[in-house]
Backbone and ligand atoms as CSV (ligand in chain L), in Angstrom:
chain,resi,resn,atom,element,x,y,z
A,1,UNK,N,N,22.527,-24.589,19.650
A,1,UNK,CA,C,22.856,-24.984,18.296
A,1,UNK,C,C,21.633,-24.819,17.387
A,2,UNK,N,N,21.877,-24.285,16.195
A,2,UNK,CA,C,20.762,-24.042,15.302
A,2,UNK,C,C,20.372,-25.313,14.565
A,3,UNK,N,N,19.092,-25.465,14.363
A,3,UNK,CA,C,18.601,-26.522,13.498
A,3,UNK,C,C,18.157,-25.867,12.202
A,4,UNK,N,N,17.787,-26.688,11.242
A,4,UNK,CA,C,17.332,-26.126,9.974
A,4,UNK,C,C,16.074,-25.300,10.150
A,5,UNK,N,N,15.306,-25.613,11.211
A,5,UNK,CA,C,14.055,-24.899,11.427
A,5,UNK,C,C,14.256,-23.577,12.151
A,6,UNK,N,N,15.457,-23.359,12.661
A,6,UNK,CA,C,15.704,-22.136,13.403
A,6,UNK,C,C,15.723,-20.945,12.458
A,7,UNK,N,N,15.008,-19.931,12.831
A,7,UNK,CA,C,14.967,-18.733,12.006
A,7,UNK,C,C,16.074,-17.773,12.409
A,8,UNK,N,N,16.582,-17.069,11.413
A,8,UNK,CA,C,17.484,-15.968,11.717
A,8,UNK,C,C,16.662,-14.857,12.370
A,9,UNK,N,N,17.236,-14.267,13.386
A,9,UNK,CA,C,16.535,-13.220,14.119
A,9,UNK,C,C,17.167,-11.877,13.771
A,10,UNK,N,N,16.382,-11.020,13.174
A,10,UNK,CA,C,16.861,-9.678,12.830
A,10,UNK,C,C,16.044,-8.670,13.616
A,11,UNK,N,N,16.766,-7.758,14.267
A,11,UNK,CA,C,16.104,-6.674,14.974
A,11,UNK,C,C,16.716,-5.359,14.487
A,12,UNK,N,N,15.856,-4.455,14.103
A,12,UNK,CA,C,16.326,-3.155,13.641
A,12,UNK,C,C,15.733,-2.080,14.543
A,13,UNK,N,N,16.589,-1.190,15.007
A,13,UNK,CA,C,16.113,-0.129,15.887
A,13,UNK,C,C,15.387,0.919,15.060
A,14,UNK,N,N,14.129,1.177,15.441
A,14,UNK,CA,C,13.329,2.180,14.749
A,14,UNK,C,C,13.081,3.383,15.655
A,15,UNK,N,N,13.895,3.513,16.691
A,15,UNK,CA,C,13.857,4.725,17.499
A,15,UNK,C,C,14.242,5.917,16.637
A,16,UNK,N,N,13.866,7.099,17.058
A,16,UNK,CA,C,14.008,8.268,16.177
A,16,UNK,C,C,15.452,8.547,15.775
A,17,UNK,N,N,16.388,8.351,16.676
A,17,UNK,CA,C,17.783,8.626,16.337
A,17,UNK,C,C,18.297,7.661,15.273
A,18,UNK,N,N,18.162,6.379,15.526
A,18,UNK,CA,C,18.616,5.374,14.540
A,18,UNK,C,C,17.847,5.523,13.229
A,19,UNK,N,N,16.549,5.759,13.351
A,19,UNK,CA,C,15.709,5.816,12.149
A,19,UNK,C,C,16.130,6.955,11.233
A,20,UNK,N,N,16.344,8.114,11.825
A,20,UNK,CA,C,16.658,9.273,10.983
A,20,UNK,C,C,18.107,9.257,10.494
A,21,UNK,N,N,18.970,8.531,11.176
A,21,UNK,CA,C,20.385,8.530,10.784
A,21,UNK,C,C,20.770,7.353,9.888
A,22,UNK,N,N,19.782,6.573,9.458
A,22,UNK,CA,C,20.123,5.514,8.507
A,22,UNK,C,C,19.175,4.340,8.491
A,23,UNK,N,N,18.513,4.047,9.611
A,23,UNK,CA,C,17.715,2.830,9.630
A,23,UNK,C,C,16.422,2.930,8.824
A,24,UNK,N,N,15.977,4.146,8.500
A,24,UNK,CA,C,14.829,4.245,7.588
A,24,UNK,C,C,15.216,3.629,6.248
A,25,UNK,N,N,16.361,4.017,5.724
A,25,UNK,CA,C,16.824,3.471,4.451
A,25,UNK,C,C,17.270,2.019,4.617
A,26,UNK,N,N,17.925,1.726,5.738
A,26,UNK,CA,C,18.368,0.342,5.976
A,26,UNK,C,C,17.172,-0.617,6.016
A,27,UNK,N,N,16.087,-0.162,6.600
A,27,UNK,CA,C,14.875,-0.983,6.670
A,27,UNK,C,C,14.376,-1.321,5.265
A,28,UNK,N,N,14.349,-0.331,4.390
A,28,UNK,CA,C,13.893,-0.576,3.014
A,28,UNK,C,C,14.824,-1.555,2.304
A,29,UNK,N,N,16.112,-1.402,2.531
A,29,UNK,CA,C,17.084,-2.297,1.882
A,29,UNK,C,C,16.872,-3.733,2.359
A,30,UNK,N,N,16.675,-3.901,3.661
A,30,UNK,CA,C,16.448,-5.247,4.194
A,30,UNK,C,C,15.165,-5.833,3.623
A,31,UNK,N,N,14.112,-5.041,3.582
A,31,UNK,CA,C,12.837,-5.543,3.058
A,31,UNK,C,C,12.974,-5.980,1.602
A,32,UNK,N,N,13.666,-5.173,0.798
A,32,UNK,CA,C,13.860,-5.542,-0.612
A,32,UNK,C,C,14.720,-6.791,-0.740
A,33,UNK,N,N,15.741,-6.893,0.086
A,33,UNK,CA,C,16.624,-8.075,0.076
A,33,UNK,C,C,15.806,-9.336,0.381
A,34,UNK,N,N,14.973,-9.243,1.424
A,34,UNK,CA,C,14.171,-10.395,1.847
A,34,UNK,C,C,13.153,-10.774,0.775
A,35,UNK,N,N,12.499,-9.774,0.214
A,35,UNK,CA,C,11.504,-10.052,-0.831
A,35,UNK,C,C,12.180,-10.613,-2.079
A,36,UNK,N,N,13.303,-10.033,-2.455
A,36,UNK,CA,C,13.985,-10.442,-3.678
A,36,UNK,C,C,14.491,-11.871,-3.631
A,37,UNK,N,N,14.813,-12.336,-2.436
A,37,UNK,CA,C,15.322,-13.710,-2.291
A,37,UNK,C,C,14.286,-14.660,-1.713
A,38,UNK,N,N,13.115,-14.125,-1.459
A,38,UNK,CA,C,12.007,-14.946,-0.951
A,38,UNK,C,C,12.417,-15.730,0.294
A,39,UNK,N,N,13.008,-15.028,1.257
A,39,UNK,CA,C,13.512,-15.709,2.458
A,39,UNK,C,C,12.764,-15.287,3.731
A,40,UNK,N,N,11.619,-14.645,3.550
A,40,UNK,CA,C,10.882,-14.159,4.723
A,40,UNK,C,C,10.550,-15.288,5.698
A,41,UNK,N,N,10.258,-16.476,5.162
A,41,UNK,CA,C,9.864,-17.593,6.031
A,41,UNK,C,C,11.000,-18.060,6.935
A,42,UNK,N,N,12.229,-17.730,6.564
A,42,UNK,CA,C,13.366,-18.180,7.373
A,42,UNK,C,C,13.825,-17.099,8.353
A,43,UNK,N,N,13.021,-16.041,8.474
A,43,UNK,CA,C,13.425,-14.911,9.315
A,43,UNK,C,C,12.392,-14.596,10.381
A,44,UNK,N,N,12.909,-14.099,11.485
A,44,UNK,CA,C,12.093,-13.437,12.499
A,44,UNK,C,C,12.598,-11.997,12.505
A,45,UNK,N,N,11.928,-11.157,11.761
A,45,UNK,CA,C,12.407,-9.803,11.473
A,45,UNK,C,C,11.447,-8.792,12.085
A,46,UNK,N,N,11.969,-8.015,13.028
A,46,UNK,CA,C,11.114,-7.038,13.696
A,46,UNK,C,C,11.899,-5.771,14.023
A,47,UNK,N,N,11.158,-4.710,14.138
A,47,UNK,CA,C,11.731,-3.467,14.630
A,47,UNK,C,C,11.576,-3.377,16.132
A,48,UNK,N,N,12.328,-2.473,16.714
A,48,UNK,CA,C,12.154,-2.206,18.141
A,48,UNK,C,C,12.383,-0.728,18.405
A,49,UNK,N,N,11.950,-0.318,19.568
A,49,UNK,CA,C,12.130,1.076,19.958
A,49,UNK,C,C,13.545,1.300,20.496
A,50,UNK,N,N,13.855,2.532,20.749
A,50,UNK,CA,C,15.177,2.903,21.248
A,50,UNK,C,C,15.539,2.102,22.491
A,51,UNK,N,N,16.748,1.545,22.485
A,51,UNK,CA,C,17.220,0.863,23.689
A,51,UNK,C,C,18.477,1.552,24.237
A,52,UNK,N,N,18.543,2.841,23.956
A,52,UNK,CA,C,19.561,3.724,24.547
A,52,UNK,C,C,20.976,3.414,24.091
A,53,UNK,N,N,21.098,2.928,22.877
A,53,UNK,CA,C,22.406,2.788,22.246
A,53,UNK,C,C,22.563,3.797,21.108
A,54,UNK,N,N,21.847,4.904,21.216
A,54,UNK,CA,C,21.804,5.880,20.120
A,54,UNK,C,C,23.198,6.329,19.699
A,55,UNK,N,N,24.085,6.475,20.643
A,55,UNK,CA,C,25.429,6.966,20.293
A,55,UNK,C,C,26.191,5.969,19.420
A,56,UNK,N,N,25.689,4.730,19.326
A,56,UNK,CA,C,26.326,3.735,18.463
A,56,UNK,C,C,25.445,3.381,17.263
A,57,UNK,N,N,24.381,4.139,17.095
A,57,UNK,CA,C,23.437,3.855,16.021
A,57,UNK,C,C,23.882,4.386,14.678
A,58,UNK,N,N,23.164,4.005,13.646
A,58,UNK,CA,C,22.018,3.107,13.617
A,58,UNK,C,C,22.423,1.662,13.960
A,59,UNK,N,N,21.581,1.032,14.751
A,59,UNK,CA,C,21.888,-0.302,15.248
A,59,UNK,C,C,20.967,-1.343,14.589
A,60,UNK,N,N,21.579,-2.435,14.153
A,60,UNK,CA,C,20.842,-3.611,13.656
A,60,UNK,C,C,21.469,-4.823,14.330
A,61,UNK,N,N,20.632,-5.762,14.775
A,61,UNK,CA,C,21.134,-6.979,15.402
A,61,UNK,C,C,20.688,-8.186,14.578
A,62,UNK,N,N,21.631,-9.073,14.301
A,62,UNK,CA,C,21.306,-10.308,13.578
A,62,UNK,C,C,21.828,-11.485,14.390
A,63,UNK,N,N,20.911,-12.358,14.771
A,63,UNK,CA,C,21.245,-13.548,15.571
A,63,UNK,C,C,22.102,-13.179,16.783
A,64,UNK,N,N,21.738,-12.091,17.428
A,64,UNK,CA,C,22.410,-11.674,18.649
A,64,UNK,C,C,23.672,-10.865,18.441
A,65,UNK,N,N,24.116,-10.760,17.186
A,65,UNK,CA,C,25.320,-9.972,16.899
A,65,UNK,C,C,24.898,-8.549,16.547
A,66,UNK,N,N,25.459,-7.605,17.254
A,66,UNK,CA,C,25.059,-6.216,17.069
A,66,UNK,C,C,25.954,-5.524,16.043
A,67,UNK,N,N,25.307,-4.891,15.083
A,67,UNK,CA,C,26.018,-4.086,14.086
A,67,UNK,C,C,25.691,-2.633,14.375
A,68,UNK,N,N,26.735,-1.846,14.507
A,68,UNK,CA,C,26.553,-0.455,14.931
A,68,UNK,C,C,27.008,0.505,13.842
A,69,UNK,N,N,26.442,1.693,13.888
A,69,UNK,CA,C,26.754,2.732,12.894
A,69,UNK,C,C,26.598,2.174,11.474
A,70,UNK,N,N,25.516,1.430,11.282
A,70,UNK,CA,C,25.279,0.766,9.997
A,70,UNK,C,C,24.769,1.781,8.976
A,71,UNK,N,N,25.507,1.903,7.914
A,71,UNK,CA,C,25.110,2.808,6.835
A,71,UNK,C,C,24.543,1.989,5.680
A,72,UNK,N,N,23.652,2.591,4.901
A,72,UNK,CA,C,22.958,1.828,3.853
A,72,UNK,C,C,23.885,1.050,2.927
A,73,UNK,N,N,25.031,1.598,2.582
A,73,UNK,CA,C,25.914,0.885,1.653
A,73,UNK,C,C,26.471,-0.418,2.255
A,74,UNK,N,N,26.384,-0.576,3.570
A,74,UNK,CA,C,26.913,-1.770,4.240
A,74,UNK,C,C,25.886,-2.890,4.405
A,75,UNK,N,N,24.616,-2.562,4.239
A,75,UNK,CA,C,23.568,-3.496,4.653
A,75,UNK,C,C,23.586,-4.786,3.843
A,76,UNK,N,N,23.661,-4.681,2.527
A,76,UNK,CA,C,23.590,-5.898,1.717
A,76,UNK,C,C,24.748,-6.844,2.032
A,77,UNK,N,N,25.922,-6.303,2.226
A,77,UNK,CA,C,27.083,-7.140,2.549
A,77,UNK,C,C,26.855,-7.887,3.871
A,78,UNK,N,N,26.337,-7.188,4.868
A,78,UNK,CA,C,26.054,-7.820,6.159
A,78,UNK,C,C,25.024,-8.934,5.981
A,79,UNK,N,N,23.969,-8.656,5.231
A,79,UNK,CA,C,22.917,-9.659,5.033
A,79,UNK,C,C,23.454,-10.869,4.278
A,80,UNK,N,N,24.270,-10.634,3.271
A,80,UNK,CA,C,24.847,-11.748,2.520
A,80,UNK,C,C,25.683,-12.636,3.441
A,81,UNK,N,N,26.473,-11.996,4.296
A,81,UNK,CA,C,27.351,-12.763,5.188
A,81,UNK,C,C,26.567,-13.547,6.236
A,82,UNK,N,N,25.490,-12.959,6.721
A,82,UNK,CA,C,24.789,-13.566,7.858
A,82,UNK,C,C,23.626,-14.463,7.469
A,83,UNK,N,N,23.042,-14.218,6.297
A,83,UNK,CA,C,21.803,-14.935,5.969
A,83,UNK,C,C,21.937,-15.904,4.807
A,84,UNK,N,N,22.877,-15.661,3.918
A,84,UNK,CA,C,22.925,-16.438,2.673
A,84,UNK,C,C,24.065,-17.444,2.709
L,1,FES,S1,S,17.254,5.261,18.579
L,1,FES,FE1,FE,18.284,3.386,18.273
L,1,FES,S2,S,19.287,3.102,20.155
L,1,FES,FE2,FE,18.261,4.947,20.429
């Protein structure tokens, strides 16, 4: 169970396949979202290398929930639903 002190955990795949197929742009969108809402302190946000899910990429995971084939136009909606 989450407490108020629990941070949202975001992991974005920065392996070459995910990165070139959308996560480069998705990363920028997430960074701007976090900066714009000043919520960095409530996040544990990190990239990771390829974990062999390339065929379902670009992959982003939030609080253990995996989002696959994430395209830039979808990112803000996902963040709003999961973080705000
Ligand atoms: S590059 Fe993301 S799973 Fe392989």
